[in-house]
C-alpha positions in Angstrom: 11.7 -22.1 9.7 12.8 -21.8 13.3 15.7 -24.0 14.6 13.8 -26.8 16.9 15.3 -25.6 20.0 13.4 -22.1 19.0 10.1 -23.6 18.6 9.0 -24.0 22.2 10.8 -21.0 23.4 8.9 -18.4 20.9 5.8 -20.5 21.8 6.0 -19.8 25.4 7.2 -16.0 25.1 5.0 -15.0 22.3 1.8 -14.2 25.1 4.4 -11.6 26.4 5.9 -10.6 23.6 2.2 -9.8 22.4 0.4 -8.1 25.4 3.8 -5.9 25.2 4.6 -5.4 22.0 2.3 -1.7 21.6 4.8 -0.8 24.5 8.1 -2.1 22.7 7.7 -0.7 19.5 7.0 3.1 20.8 10.2 2.5 22.2 11.6 1.5 19.7 10.6 4.5 17.7 12.1 7.0 20.4 15.3 5.3 20.0 15.5 5.1 16.5 14.4 8.2 16.2 17.6 9.5 18.7 20.1 8.1 17.6 19.1 8.6 13.5 16.4 11.6 13.6 17.4 11.8 10.0 15.2 8.7 9.2 12.6 10.7 10.9 13.1 13.4 8.9 13.4 11.7 5.4 12.1 8.2 5.7 9.3 7.6 7.5 6.2 9.5 7.4 5.7 11.8 10.2 2.1 12.1 9.9 1.9 8.2 11.1 4.3 8.3 13.5 2.3 10.7 15.6 -1.1 8.6 15.3 0.6 5.6 16.3 -0.4 3.8 12.7 3.3 2.9 12.0 4.1 2.0 15.6 0.5 -0.9 15.7 2.0 -1.6 12.4 4.8 -2.8 12.8 3.6 -4.6 15.9 1.3 -6.6 13.7 3.8 -7.6 11.1 6.1 -8.8 14.4 2.8 -10.3 15.8 1.9 -12.7 12.4 5.5 -13.0 10.9 6.0 -15.3 14.4 2.5 -16.4 14.0 2.7 -17.8 11.3 5.7 -19.4 11.8 4.9 -21.4 14.5 1.0 -22.3 12.6 2.7 -22.7 9.4 6.0 -24.0 9.8 6.2 -25.7 5.9 5.2 -22.4 4.5 6.2 -18.4 3.9 4.1 -15.9 4.4 4.7 -14.7 0.9 1.6 -12.1 0.7 3.0 -10.6 3.9 6.3 -10.4 3.0 5.5 -9.2 -0.7 3.7 -5.9 0.4 5.8 -5.1 3.2 9.4 -5.1 0.5 7.0 -3.9 -2.6 6.6 -0.7 -0.1 10.0 -1.2 1.0 11.4 -1.0 -2.5 9.7 2.3 -3.2 11.2 3.6 -0.2 14.7 2.9 -1.7 15.3 0.7 2.0 19.2 -0.8 2.0 20.2 -4.2 3.8 22.3 -2.0 6.1 19.4 -0.5 7.5 17.9 -3.8 8.7 20.6 -4.1 10.6 20.2 -0.7 13.0 16.5 -1.9 13.4 17.4 -5.1 14.7 19.9 -3.1 17.4 17.0 -0.8 18.8 14.1 -3.1 18.6 15.7 -5.6 20.3 17.4 -2.6 22.9 13.5 -1.9 23.4 12.2 -5.5 24.2 15.3 -6.1 26.4 13.8 -2.4 28.1 10.2 -3.7 28.3 10.2 -7.2 29.0 12.9 -7.3 31.7 14.1 -10.6 33.5 11.6 -12.0 31.2 14.1 -11.9 28.4 16.6 -14.9 29.1 19.5 -15.6 26.8 16.8 -18.6 25.0 14.1 -15.9 24.5 16.7 -13.0 23.5 18.2 -15.5 20.8 15.1 -17.2 19.7 13.6 -13.8 19.1 16.4 -12.6 17.2 16.1 -15.7 15.0 12.6 -14.9 14.2 13.7 -11.5 13.2 16.6 -12.2 11.1 14.2 -15.1 9.3 12.3 -12.2 8.2 14.5 -9.9 7.5 16.9 -12.0 5.3 13.1 -12.8 3.4 12.7 -9.3 3.0 16.1 -8.8 1.6 15.6 -11.0 -0.8 12.7 -10.4 -2.3 13.4 -6.5 -2.2 16.8 -7.9 -4.0 14.9 -9.4 -6.8 12.1 -6.2 -7.1 16.0 -4.1 -7.5 16.8 -6.4 -10.1 13.4 -6.0 -12.4 13.3 -3.3 -11.7 16.9 -2.2 -12.8 18.1 -0.5 -10.6 20.9 -0.4 -7.7 19.6 -1.3 -3.9 17.7 1.3 -2.5 18.7 3.7 -6.1 15.1 3.6 -7.5 14.8 8.0 -7.8 14.5 9.8 -10.4 13.4 13.3 -11.3 9.9 13.7 -13.0 8.7 16.9 -14.3 5.2 18.0 -14.0 3.6 18.6 -18.2 0.0 18.5 -16.3 -2.0 19.3 -13.1 -6.4 19.0 -13.0 -8.6 19.5 -10.3 -10.1 16.5 -10.0 -12.2 17.4 -6.8 -12.2 19.9 -4.6 -9.6 17.8 -2.5 -7.7 15.6 -5.2 -6.3 16.3 -8.5 -4.4 14.8 -11.1 -0.1 15.3 -12.0 1.3 14.6 -15.1 5.1 13.8 -14.9 7.4 13.1 -17.4 10.7 12.0 -16.8 13.0 15.2 -16.8 16.3 13.7 -17.3 14.9 13.1 -21.4 14.7 9.2 -20.7 11.6 6.6 -21.7 9.6 6.0 -18.5 9.8 2.9 -16.7 7.3 0.5 -17.4 5.0 -0.9 -14.9 2.0 -3.1 -14.2 -1.7 -1.7 -13.7 -2.4 -1.5 -10.3 0.8 -0.7 -9.2 2.3 2.6 -7.3 4.9 5.1 -7.2 7.1 7.2 -4.4 7.1 10.8 -4.5 9.9 12.5 -2.4 8.8 16.1 -1.5 11.2 18.8 0.0 8.7 20.2 2.5 9.7 24.1 4.1 11.6 23.2 7.5 14.0 20.9 5.7 12.6 16.8 5.4 11.8 15.4 3.3 9.0 13.7 3.4 8.1 10.2 1.4 4.5 9.4 0.1 3.1 6.5 -2.1 0.8 7.3 -4.9 -0.9 4.9 -7.1 -0.3 5.3 -11.3 -3.9 6.1 -12.1 -3.6 5.9 -16.2 -2.5 2.7 -18.0 1.1 1.7 -18.7 2.8 2.2 -22.6 3.1 5.6 -22.6 5.6 8.2 -22.2 3.9 10.0 -19.1 3.0 9.2 -16.1 0.2 10.6 -13.9 -0.8 10.1 -9.9 -3.6 11.9 -8.3 -3.3 13.0 -5.1 -5.8 13.2 -2.4 -5.2 16.4 -0.2 -5.4 14.5 3.3 -7.7 17.1 6.4 -8.2 16.2 10.1 -10.7 14.2 11.2 -9.2 13.9 14.0 -5.4 13.4 12.5 -2.7 15.5 11.6 -3.2 16.9 7.9 -1.2 15.6 5.5 2.2 17.0 5.1 2.7 16.1 1.2 -0.4 15.7 -0.1 -1.3 19.7 1.3 2.0 20.5 -0.3 1.4 19.2 -3.2 -1.7 20.6 -3.5 -0.3 23.8 -2.8 2.5 24.5 -5.0 2.9 21.1 -7.2 2.5 23.4 -10.8 3.6 22.3 -14.6 7.1 22.7 -15.1 7.8 22.0 -11.2 10.7 18.9 -10.7 9.4 16.0 -8.3 11.5 13.0 -7.3 9.3 10.0 -8.0 10.9 6.3 -7.2 10.4 3.3 -9.7 6.9 1.6 -9.2 6.1 -0.7 -7.5 3.3 -2.7 -5.2 1.9 -6.1 -5.5 -2.0 -5.1 -6.8 -0.9 -5.9 -10.0 -3.7 -6.8 -13.0 -3.1 -10.8 -13.9 -2.5 -11.2 -18.0 -5.2 -13.6 -18.7 -9.2 -13.7 -20.2 -10.9 -15.0 -16.7 -13.7 -12.5 -14.9 -12.6 -9.7 -13.3 -14.0 -7.7 -10.1 -12.8 -4.0 -9.3 -13.6 -2.7 -6.2 -12.6 0.8 -5.2 -14.0 4.0 -2.8 -13.2 7.6 -2.5 -9.1 7.7 -3.6 -8.6 4.1 -3.9 -10.2 4.5 -7.7 -6.8 5.6 -9.0 -5.4 1.0 -9.8 -8.6 0.5 -11.0 -8.3 3.3 -13.8 -5.1 2.2 -14.5 -6.8 -1.4 -14.6 -9.7 -0.4 -16.9 -7.7 1.7 -19.0 -5.2 -0.9 -20.1 -8.2 -3.1 -20.2 -10.0 -0.7 -22.8 -6.0 -0.4 -24.7 -5.6 -4.0 -25.0 -9.0 -4.4 -26.5 -10.2 -7.0 -23.6 -13.4 -8.5 -23.7 -13.3 -10.2 -20.1 -16.5 -10.0 -18.1 -15.2 -7.2 -15.5 -18.2 -6.0 -12.7 -16.6 -2.9 -11.8 -18.1 -1.5 -8.3 -17.0 2.1 -6.6 -18.2 4.0 -3.5 -17.9 7.3 -2.2 -19.5 10.0 -0.2 -21.5 12.0 -4.0 -20.6 12.0 -7.3 -18.5 15.4 -6.7 -16.3 13.6 -4.2 -15.9 11.0 -6.7 -12.5 11.1 -8.7 -12.1 10.7 -12.1 -15.7 10.4 -11.9 -16.5 10.6 -16.2 -13.7 8.9 -17.3 -14.5 6.3 -15.2 -17.3 5.6 -16.5 -16.2 6.2 -19.8 -13.7 3.5 -19.7 -16.6 0.9 -18.2 -18.5 2.1 -21.1 -15.6 1.5 -23.6 -15.2 -2.3 -22.5 -17.5 -4.9 -23.6 -17.9 -7.5 -21.0 -17.8 -4.9 -18.0 -20.9 -3.3 -15.9 -20.2 -0.5 -12.9 -22.0 -0.3 -9.8 -21.9 3.3 -8.5 -22.9 3.8 -4.5 -23.2 7.2 -2.7 -23.9 8.3 0.3 -25.2 11.4 -1.0 -25.9 10.7 -4.3 -28.2 13.7 -5.4 -29.7 14.8 -8.8 -26.5 14.0 -10.3 -26.2 10.4 -10.9 -29.4 8.6 -10.9 -28.0 5.5 -12.6 -26.7 5.1 -8.5 -27.7 3.4 -5.4 -27.6 5.2 -1.9 -25.8 4.4 1.0 -22.6 1.9 1.1 -21.4 -0.3 -1.1 -23.0 -3.9 -0.9 -21.5 -6.6 -3.2 -24.0 -9.4 -1.8 -26.4 -8.6 -4.6 -24.5 -8.5 -7.3 -24.0 -11.5 -10.0 -20.4 -13.0 -9.7 -19.7 -15.3 -12.6 -17.4 -18.0 -11.2 -13.5 -17.9 -11.9 -13.4 -14.6 -10.2 -10.2 -12.8 -9.3 -11.5 -9.2 -7.1 -9.4 -6.4 -7.0 -10.0 -4.3 -3.8 -8.6 -0.8 -2.9 -10.1 1.9 -0.4 -10.2 2.7 3.2 -9.4 -0.4 5.1 -13.2 -0.9 6.7 -14.8 -1.0 2.7 -12.3 -3.8 2.2 -13.0 -5.4 5.4 -16.9 -5.7 4.4 -16.0 -6.3 0.5 -13.1 -9.4 1.0 -15.6 -10.7 3.9 -18.8 -10.9 1.1 -17.0 -12.3 -1.2 -15.5 -15.2 0.7 -18.9 -15.5 1.9 -20.3 -16.5 -1.7 -17.6 -18.6 -2.3 -14.5 -16.5 -3.8 -11.1 -18.7 -2.4 -9.2 -16.2 -0.1 -6.2 -16.2 -2.7 -8.7 -14.8 -5.5 -9.0 -11.4 -3.6 -5.7 -8.9 -3.4 -5.7 -5.5 -1.9 -3.9 -2.7 -2.0 -2.8 -0.8 1.6 -1.9 2.7 1.7 -0.3 4.1 4.8 0.8 1.4 7.1 -0.5 -1.8 6.9 -3.0 -2.6 9.6 -4.4 -5.6 7.7 -0.9 -7.5 7.7 -2.1 -11.0 9.6 -4.8 -11.5 6.8 -4.2 -13.8 4.0 
């Protein structure tokens, strides 16, 4: 918790810091990349930097953490910290990098706020930063230990042994350890990072859910090609679509992610949209492989049947589970999906059993809408879990 002397200072200065946080984070990244260009080349997502999403995510995390320290001084925001820590571990972030961030972030704060940054203000926000940083370092250290790797040493070579076009914009890749060792264990719903060497010499990293159940000799990821739409095209997804073929070797991280299926007998809601179906596939595959009879409500939304990644597999896995029922929505259902409703997903009319645990994955607007409907129907906030790929612009949500 914050020290007694820092609480009033942070409370008084939070409005000013919050109002300027966008300018602060933009300047911070410029200073960071001027001093360490290798971080933009080989660690940070250049597409998210170009769109400004990374700046908004950092701003949101700082403001959310400071607000939580003031509003709930005796509680640690574990959900916030867990999502960030799992992402950091999948990137191989090390504790010494927090010192680099601190140096350039506080230089940006001083430059943007000027004389408003008194020694007392600087000391109080320094305390906020290190409370958050040290908490993250502790969680990330535990994640590295659980993965059986040294700090930051998460990478290993994986050979592509299979490739399949799932939709015009989604391709699945089957991966097997190139060093002959067994695949690492993972939990259904977790993801890996893929580090790709691009033509300009950079090594960009992206996360992809493992889209089949654990316990096999290989892994599977499904990559959706990111195209335009007013945003930079996906560097890594486009490269993988164009170049990744059986026999190629990719650099892949250990599995991480806190959207992991709980091992109990309670009822489930698995809701996805678009490529967000991939962690749900791993969960359904695991349930089918273990002979589960849990009640499972499966919701999926997509543009059309042709755009639904792993559509037939998705349907088959639901049919393999005696307690599962599938609800589909397509914006353009056509004649190929008579079982689907037209439009966007709507869970308000579904029968939801008591004691439900929900897992959501898809675009943030989809997850916001489904989560809001579930909360209005009495599902507790702590029973609704979700996965955000890309910068986490939803950091303040419990």
